[in-house]
MIROKE-345381 format. One record per residue (C-alpha): chain; x, z, y; residue in one letter. Coordinates in steps of 0.05 Angstrom, whole numbers, plus 5000, padded with zeros to 4 digits. Layout:
# MIROKE-345381
<r "A", <X, Z, Y>, "a">
...
//
This chain:
# MIROKE-345381
<r "A", <5069, 5400, 4676>, "x">
<r "A", <5041, 5337, 4646>, "x">
<r "A", <5084, 5295, 4599>, "x">
<r "A", <5054, 5229, 4622>, "x">
<r "A", <5108, 5180, 4643>, "x">
<r "A", <5107, 5146, 4712>, "x">
<r "A", <5143, 5080, 4724>, "x">
<r "A", <5172, 5080, 4794>, "x">
<r "A", <5189, 5010, 4816>, "x">
<r "A", <5236, 5004, 4876>, "x">
<r "A", <5242, 4933, 4904>, "x">
<r "A", <5303, 4926, 4947>, "x">
<r "A", <5345, 4875, 4985>, "x">
<r "A", <5409, 4888, 5025>, "x">
<r "A", <5392, 4959, 5048>, "x">
<r "A", <5442, 5004, 5011>, "x">
<r "A", <5437, 5065, 5057>, "x">
<r "A", <5361, 5068, 5054>, "x">
<r "A", <5361, 5053, 4980>, "x">
<r "A", <5408, 5111, 4969>, "x">
<r "A", <5361, 5158, 5005>, "x">
<r "A", <5300, 5131, 4968>, "x">
<r "A", <5333, 5139, 4901>, "x">
<r "A", <5355, 5210, 4916>, "x">
<r "A", <5284, 5229, 4937>, "x">
<r "A", <5252, 5197, 4876>, "x">
<r "A", <5303, 5227, 4828>, "x">
<r "A", <5291, 5294, 4862>, "x">
<r "A", <5215, 5294, 4850>, "x">
<r "A", <5188, 5356, 4818>, "x">
<r "A", <5154, 5311, 4767>, "x">
<r "A", <5209, 5294, 4718>, "x">
<r "A", <5178, 5244, 4669>, "x">
<r "A", <5199, 5182, 4707>, "x">
<r "A", <5222, 5112, 4689>, "x">
<r "A", <5258, 5089, 4753>, "x">
<r "A", <5271, 5014, 4759>, "x">
<r "A", <5309, 4984, 4818>, "x">
<r "A", <5293, 4910, 4826>, "x">
<r "A", <5346, 4877, 4869>, "x">
<r "A", <5324, 4811, 4901>, "x">
<r "A", <5394, 4781, 4896>, "x">
<r "A", <5427, 4823, 4950>, "x">
<r "A", <5494, 4797, 4974>, "x">
<r "A", <5516, 4866, 4997>, "x">
<r "A", <5558, 4895, 4940>, "x">
<r "A", <5541, 4966, 4963>, "x">
<r "A", <5470, 4958, 4934>, "x">
<r "A", <5492, 4955, 4862>, "x">
<r "A", <5545, 5009, 4876>, "x">
<r "A", <5490, 5056, 4901>, "x">
<r "A", <5448, 5045, 4838>, "x">
<r "A", <5506, 5050, 4790>, "x">
<r "A", <5526, 5117, 4821>, "x">
<r "A", <5456, 5144, 4808>, "x">
<r "A", <5454, 5114, 4738>, "x">
<r "A", <5517, 5154, 4719>, "x">
<r "A", <5482, 5219, 4734>, "x">
<r "A", <5409, 5203, 4719>, "x">
<r "A", <5392, 5164, 4655>, "x">
<r "A", <5321, 5151, 4681>, "x">
<r "A", <5349, 5100, 4731>, "x">
<r "A", <5357, 5027, 4711>, "x">
<r "A", <5377, 4965, 4750>, "x">
<r "A", <5354, 4893, 4749>, "x">
<r "A", <5382, 4840, 4795>, "x">
<r "A", <5350, 4771, 4802>, "x">
<r "A", <5396, 4712, 4800>, "x">
<r "A", <5367, 4686, 4865>, "x">
<r "A", <5321, 4713, 4919>, "x">
<r "A", <5250, 4703, 4894>, "x">
<r "A", <5215, 4728, 4956>, "x">
<r "A", <5183, 4796, 4966>, "x">
<r "A", <5119, 4784, 4927>, "x">
<r "A", <5154, 4759, 4865>, "x">
<r "A", <5201, 4819, 4867>, "x">
<r "A", <5142, 4866, 4871>, "x">
<r "A", <5107, 4829, 4815>, "x">
<r "A", <5168, 4833, 4769>, "x">
<r "A", <5164, 4908, 4771>, "x">
<r "A", <5094, 4907, 4741>, "x">
<r "A", <5119, 4865, 4684>, "x">
<r "A", <5173, 4917, 4669>, "x">
<r "A", <5127, 4978, 4674>, "x">
<r "A", <5114, 5011, 4607>, "x">
<r "A", <5086, 5079, 4630>, "x">
<r "A", <5015, 5102, 4639>, "x">
<r "A", <5022, 5107, 4714>, "x">
<r "A", <5060, 5065, 4765>, "x">
<r "A", <5086, 5073, 4836>, "x">
<r "A", <5116, 5020, 4882>, "x">
<r "A", <5167, 5059, 4922>, "x">
<r "A", <5190, 5022, 4985>, "x">
<r "A", <5265, 5032, 4994>, "x">
<r "A", <5257, 5056, 5065>, "x">
<r "A", <5201, 5107, 5054>, "x">
<r "A", <5206, 5182, 5043>, "x">
<r "A", <5165, 5228, 4998>, "x">
<r "A", <5155, 5303, 4992>, "x">
<r "A", <5182, 5330, 4926>, "x">
<r "A", <5111, 5343, 4901>, "x">
<r "A", <5084, 5273, 4916>, "x">
<r "A", <5084, 5243, 4846>, "x">
<r "A", <5065, 5309, 4812>, "x">
<r "A", <5002, 5318, 4854>, "x">
<r "A", <4980, 5246, 4847>, "x">
<r "A", <4989, 5248, 4771>, "x">
<r "A", <4952, 5314, 4767>, "x">
<r "A", <4892, 5283, 4804>, "x">
<r "A", <4894, 5220, 4761>, "x">
<r "A", <4893, 5261, 4698>, "x">
<r "A", <4839, 5308, 4725>, "x">
<r "A", <4793, 5249, 4742>, "x">
<r "A", <4794, 5192, 4691>, "x">
<r "A", <4751, 5149, 4738>, "x">
<r "A", <4809, 5140, 4786>, "x">
<r "A", <4848, 5075, 4789>, "x">
<r "A", <4894, 5097, 4846>, "x">
<r "A", <4914, 5163, 4879>, "x">
<r "A", <4950, 5168, 4945>, "x">
<r "A", <4966, 5225, 4993>, "x">
<r "A", <4960, 5228, 5068>, "x">
<r "A", <5023, 5207, 5104>, "x">
<r "A", <5058, 5203, 5170>, "x">
<r "A", <5091, 5145, 5203>, "x">
<r "A", <5164, 5148, 5221>, "x">
<r "A", <5202, 5105, 5271>, "x">
<r "A", <5273, 5101, 5299>, "x">
<r "A", <5262, 5161, 5345>, "x">
<r "A", <5233, 5206, 5291>, "x">
<r "A", <5165, 5225, 5263>, "x">
<r "A", <5103, 5197, 5295>, "x">
<r "A", <5046, 5245, 5309>, "x">
<r "A", <5000, 5255, 5249>, "x">
<r "A", <4932, 5223, 5246>, "x">
<r "A", <4889, 5221, 5184>, "x">
<r "A", <4876, 5153, 5153>, "x">
<r "A", <4851, 5173, 5084>, "x">
<r "A", <4792, 5219, 5100>, "x">
<r "A", <4739, 5169, 5074>, "x">
<r "A", <4773, 5174, 5006>, "x">
<r "A", <4781, 5250, 5001>, "x">
<r "A", <4717, 5259, 4960>, "x">
<r "A", <4683, 5191, 4953>, "x">
<r "A", <4667, 5172, 4882>, "x">
<r "A", <4618, 5121, 4852>, "x">
<r "A", <4603, 5092, 4784>, "x">
<r "A", <4583, 5027, 4818>, "x">
<r "A", <4637, 4975, 4827>, "x">
<r "A", <4597, 4945, 4884>, "x">
<r "A", <4595, 5011, 4921>, "x">
<r "A", <4669, 5023, 4910>, "x">
<r "A", <4688, 4954, 4936>, "x">
<r "A", <4643, 4961, 4997>, "x">
<r "A", <4673, 5029, 5012>, "x">
<r "A", <4743, 5001, 5006>, "x">
<r "A", <4728, 4942, 5052>, "x">
<r "A", <4700, 4989, 5105>, "x">
<r "A", <4756, 5041, 5101>, "x">
<r "A", <4819, 5006, 5076>, "x">
<r "A", <4887, 5025, 5105>, "x">
<r "A", <4953, 4994, 5085>, "x">
<r "A", <4988, 5057, 5058>, "x">
<r "A", <4938, 5059, 5000>, "x">
<r "A", <4982, 5005, 4969>, "x">
<r "A", <5039, 5056, 4960>, "x">
<r "A", <5000, 5106, 4919>, "x">
<r "A", <5004, 5121, 4844>, "x">
<r "A", <4965, 5071, 4801>, "x">
<r "A", <4937, 5074, 4732>, "x">
<r "A", <4982, 5019, 4704>, "x">
<r "A", <4930, 4984, 4662>, "x">
<r "A", <4891, 4967, 4725>, "x">
<r "A", <4950, 4928, 4755>, "x">
<r "A", <4929, 4870, 4711>, "x">
<r "A", <4861, 4837, 4721>, "x">
<r "A", <4836, 4785, 4672>, "x">
<r "A", <4906, 4781, 4643>, "x">
<r "A", <4939, 4767, 4711>, "x">
<r "A", <4981, 4812, 4756>, "x">
<r "A", <4941, 4837, 4815>, "x">
<r "A", <4998, 4812, 4860>, "x">
<r "A", <4976, 4741, 4844>, "x">
<r "A", <4917, 4752, 4890>, "x">
<r "A", <4962, 4763, 4950>, "x">
<r "A", <4963, 4701, 4994>, "x">
<r "A", <5003, 4674, 5053>, "x">
<r "A", <4980, 4730, 5099>, "x">
<r "A", <5012, 4782, 5054>, "x">
<r "A", <4951, 4826, 5066>, "x">
<r "A", <4942, 4880, 5013>, "x">
<r "A", <4865, 4884, 5013>, "x">
<r "A", <4856, 4835, 4955>, "x">
<r "A", <4897, 4880, 4909>, "x">
<r "A", <4858, 4941, 4930>, "x">
<r "A", <4792, 4905, 4917>, "x">
<r "A", <4815, 4890, 4846>, "x">
<r "A", <4831, 4964, 4838>, "x">
<r "A", <4765, 4986, 4868>, "x">
<r "A", <4729, 4939, 4820>, "x">
<r "A", <4759, 4978, 4762>, "x">
<r "A", <4758, 5050, 4786>, "x">
<r "A", <4755, 5099, 4844>, "x">
<r "A", <4809, 5109, 4897>, "x">
<r "A", <4827, 5179, 4918>, "x">
<r "A", <4869, 5205, 4977>, "x">
<r "A", <4893, 5277, 4976>, "x">
<r "A", <4890, 5309, 5045>, "x">
<r "A", <4961, 5337, 5044>, "x">
<r "A", <5017, 5297, 5076>, "x">
<r "A", <5060, 5273, 5018>, "x">
<r "A", <5097, 5211, 5044>, "x">
<r "A", <5128, 5181, 5106>, "x">
<r "A", <5123, 5107, 5121>, "x">
<r "A", <5178, 5076, 5163>, "x">
<r "A", <5154, 5026, 5215>, "x">
<r "A", <5168, 5002, 5285>, "x">
<r "A", <5139, 5047, 5339>, "x">
<r "A", <5091, 4992, 5360>, "x">
<r "A", <5064, 4989, 5289>, "x">
<r "A", <5054, 5064, 5289>, "x">
<r "A", <5017, 5061, 5355>, "x">
<r "A", <4972, 5005, 5331>, "x">
<r "A", <4956, 5042, 5266>, "x">
<r "A", <4936, 5103, 5307>, "x">
<r "A", <4893, 5061, 5353>, "x">
<r "A", <4857, 5029, 5295>, "x">
<r "A", <4836, 5099, 5272>, "x">
<r "A", <4825, 5134, 5338>, "x">
<r "A", <4801, 5078, 5384>, "x">
<r "A", <4805, 5077, 5460>, "x">
<r "A", <4850, 5033, 5502>, "x">
<r "A", <4910, 4999, 5472>, "x">
<r "A", <4965, 4980, 5522>, "x">
<r "A", <4993, 4910, 5531>, "x">
<r "A", <5068, 4923, 5525>, "x">
<r "A", <5087, 4850, 5534>, "x">
<r "A", <5038, 4834, 5589>, "x">
<r "A", <4972, 4796, 5589>, "x">
<r "A", <5004, 4727, 5589>, "x">
<r "A", <5042, 4739, 5524>, "x">
<r "A", <4981, 4773, 5496>, "x">
<r "A", <4937, 4712, 5506>, "x">
<r "A", <4991, 4667, 5478>, "x">
<r "A", <4989, 4708, 5414>, "x">
<r "A", <4914, 4699, 5404>, "x">
<r "A", <4916, 4632, 5368>, "x">
<r "A", <4964, 4655, 5313>, "x">
<r "A", <4926, 4720, 5310>, "x">
<r "A", <4861, 4682, 5298>, "x">
<r "A", <4894, 4640, 5244>, "x">
<r "A", <4920, 4703, 5210>, "x">
<r "A", <4851, 4736, 5209>, "x">
<r "A", <4819, 4672, 5184>, "x">
<r "A", <4870, 4672, 5127>, "x">
<r "A", <4854, 4745, 5110>, "x">
<r "A", <4780, 4729, 5107>, "x">
<r "A", <4793, 4672, 5058>, "x">
<r "A", <4838, 4714, 5014>, "x">
<r "A", <4794, 4776, 5012>, "x">
<r "A", <4732, 4733, 5001>, "x">
<r "A", <4766, 4699, 4942>, "x">
<r "A", <4782, 4767, 4911>, "x">
<r "A", <4709, 4788, 4920>, "x">
<r "A", <4686, 4724, 4885>, "x">
<r "A", <4732, 4737, 4826>, "x">
<r "A", <4709, 4809, 4814>, "x">
<r "A", <4635, 4809, 4833>, "x">
<r "A", <4593, 4766, 4786>, "x">
<r "A", <4526, 4781, 4820>, "x">
<r "A", <4518, 4725, 4872>, "x">
<r "A", <4475, 4766, 4919>, "x">
<r "A", <4524, 4824, 4920>, "x">
<r "A", <4584, 4777, 4927>, "x">
<r "A", <4552, 4742, 4987>, "x">
<r "A", <4536, 4809, 5019>, "x">
<r "A", <4608, 4832, 5011>, "x">
<r "A", <4637, 4767, 5038>, "x">
<r "A", <4592, 4772, 5099>, "x">
<r "A", <4616, 4844, 5109>, "x">
<r "A", <4688, 4822, 5104>, "x">
<r "A", <4679, 4767, 5156>, "x">
<r "A", <4642, 4813, 5203>, "x">
<r "A", <4691, 4870, 5200>, "x">
<r "A", <4753, 4827, 5207>, "x">
<r "A", <4725, 4786, 5265>, "x">
<r "A", <4703, 4850, 5299>, "x">
<r "A", <4774, 4878, 5291>, "x">
<r "A", <4801, 4813, 5320>, "x">
<r "A", <4754, 4820, 5380>, "x">
<r "A", <4776, 4892, 5392>, "x">
<r "A", <4848, 4869, 5390>, "x">
<r "A", <4832, 4814, 5440>, "x">
<r "A", <4801, 4865, 5487>, "x">
<r "A", <4855, 4917, 5472>, "x">
<r "A", <4798, 4967, 5467>, "x">
<r "A", <4761, 4998, 5409>, "x">
<r "A", <4704, 5049, 5411>, "x">
<r "A", <4725, 5119, 5391>, "x">
<r "A", <4695, 5143, 5324>, "x">
<r "A", <4634, 5186, 5329>, "x">
<r "A", <4644, 5259, 5315>, "x">
<r "A", <4593, 5300, 5277>, "x">
<r "A", <4565, 5355, 5320>, "x">
//
């Protein structure tokens, strides 16, 4: 097994039971060369620190940092980058689950292919009633590779999905022009700007085996599936509430376009290429907004 060290940053706030499970799963990874940092965003539940201290007594890889006041989620995530000293880095959400081989297989792929900036595995969504049915999100990244930053960014824009954010990074790429990549996240909290910065620096790979489980509301699971498989998407709250939601939805998508376009401008120096990517961003996001308005999306074409 490789001797490369992986920093695992676990941001947490007032969720001791889930944190306990997450810590046990990370400490139980088959890959042992870990630096495990819990960053507590000023929890007022004393059980949080008790959970961490209990693990620290039995596993010297675990350390604990508690902010004096709640800095907000983004600042807590950012603080973990500043503490990372290993070659590779993983943000581990305190309510997710991972197979024991998750880190080992991602590290193996990162070491096998030096062009990679990020490696993730396929995952399944999990809600209060149990596991959601599996649908592949990462297929466009199973084998794609390019030496062109423009091609990598274009591919990312066309095929992004949010669980990419929770893969294993090459730590040096979490800084861009001396700044943390988290600084590019704006008020929408959309992750695409960070992934664009990664794609500008290297390839992104997804391994086809299920290696993690993302906890989400059932409605979020259903929307994620719809975004990949298309077809009709039901209106659970009724058409009236749906139409009332369209104005804030439009504002959100407008914000995402601004934030993603700003990231493109910062990483693509060629004006013609940057303009082409910004137009692509606007087109794809507005098309997605239209599909959501119609609650319908064409099903992907299947190769015959």
